[in-house]
N, C-alpha and C positions, 0 to 999 in steps of 0.2 A: 426546401424539403422539410417536412415535419418529422421530427425525431420521435422514436418510439416512446421514450420516457421523458418525463418532465424534469425530475430531480434525481441525479445519480450520486452515489457515494462510494468511495474506495479508501483504503488505508494502506499505510506502509511505514517502514522505518526510513526508507529512502537514503540510506547511508551509502556513501560512494556512488552517487547518482550515475546511472548507466542507461544504455539504450533500452533495456528491458523495462525500466521504470517509465521511460518516455513512451514506449509502445503501449503500455497499459493505460496511461493517461490519455494518449491520443485516441485509442480505440474506445475508451469509455466516453469521451466527449462526442465521438461520432454517434453515440446512441442516446444522448440526453441533451436537454436544453441547458441545464445548469449542473455543473460538476463540483461537488464538495470533496475535498481530500483531507483525510485525517493523517497527520504526521505524528508518529509515536514519539513520546517524550523520552528523554534519556532514562528517567526513572522507570518508566514502563518497560523499556527494552532490558534494562538491568534486572528487573523482576522476573522475566521469563527466559532470557537468554544468558543470564549471569555474566554479561559483559556490557560495557558501555560502547555506544557507537563511536566510530573514529571521528566523524564529523559531528560537532555539537548540535543540539536541537535547534538553537537559534539560527544557525547557518543552514541546516537542512530545511527548515520551514521557509527561509528566504529563497532558497533554490526552487522549491516547489511553487511558491507564490509567483515566481517569475515565468513559469511555464504558461504559454498562451492558451492551452487547453483547459486550464484550471480556473474556475470562477471564484472559489473560496477555499481557504486553507484553515483548518482547525487543529488544535492539539488533540492527539489521541492519548488519553490518560488511562484508559481501560480497554481491554480487548472485548468487552461485552457489546456485540453488534446490535442486539435488540435495544439495549439502552441508548445506543447512538441513534437508532431509528426513532425512538420516542423524542429525542432531542431535535433531530434534523428533518424528520418526516419525508425521507427519500422513498421513491417507489422502485428503485433498483440498486443493487450493490454489485460492484464489479470486483473480480478477484482472479488471480492467476489459476490456471487449471491444475497446478501442482497440488492444490488443496482439494480438488474434486474427489469425492469418494471417501474422504476421511470422516471418521465418526463425528468430529466437531462440526464439519460443514454439512453433513447429512442431517444432523439435528437442526442446524441453523436453517437449512432449506425448509424443513417442516415448520419451524417457528415463523419464518418470514412468509411462508405460504398462507398461514393463518392471518397474517397482517396485510396481505395483498402486496407483498414485496417480492420481486423477482431477484434471482442471483444469476448473473451472466459471467461465465468463465471464459477467460481469454487464454490462448496458448502461452505457456511459460516460455520465455526466451532462453533456449538451450545454449549452453556455453558461456553465459554471462550471468553472474550473480555477485552481490556484494560480498558474500562469504568467500567465493572464489577469488575476487579481487583482493580481499584482505589477506588471504593465504599467500598470494603472489607477493604482495607488498611486505609481508612478514618475512618471507624467504629472502627477498632482496635486501631488506634491512639487516637481517641476520648475517647474510653473506658479506655485505659491505662492512659490517662492524668486526667481522672475524679477520679480515685482511689486514 
C-alpha cells in the first residue's frame, strides 16, 4: 500500500518514554515512507522549560533510535520547524492535537502551507504524559525520603 507522504518529521523531548510517544511514532509511520524524529537536546529543553530532562539526551536518542517505526533520529537544537524543513525537506509534520489551535501552530500551518508541507495532528494520549509521570515520581521520592 502506497503511503500518502514520502518524508515525515516529528519532534519531542521523549523524556520518560511512554505509550503516548509510541502511539505518535507508530501513527506517523503509518502515513509516510520515511520518518525522521527530532529529539530535543538537554540544552534546548532547559532553554524553554527551565528544567533538565530526567533521562539524559544520549539515552533518550538511543531509545527513540530503537523504535521500529523510526527511520532516522536527529538532535533537535532549535524549535524552529521551518528551519528543520529547509534542512530535512519533509512533506509532512506530525504533532499531537494538544497543539492544534495555538497561535504558534496556526502561524506554522500558514508557513508550511506556503512551502507545500502538511501538518497532521494526532490525538493526544490522555492520562499519560512525561510531566504527569515526573510529578508522580517526585511525590514517591519525597514520600520515601520523609519516612
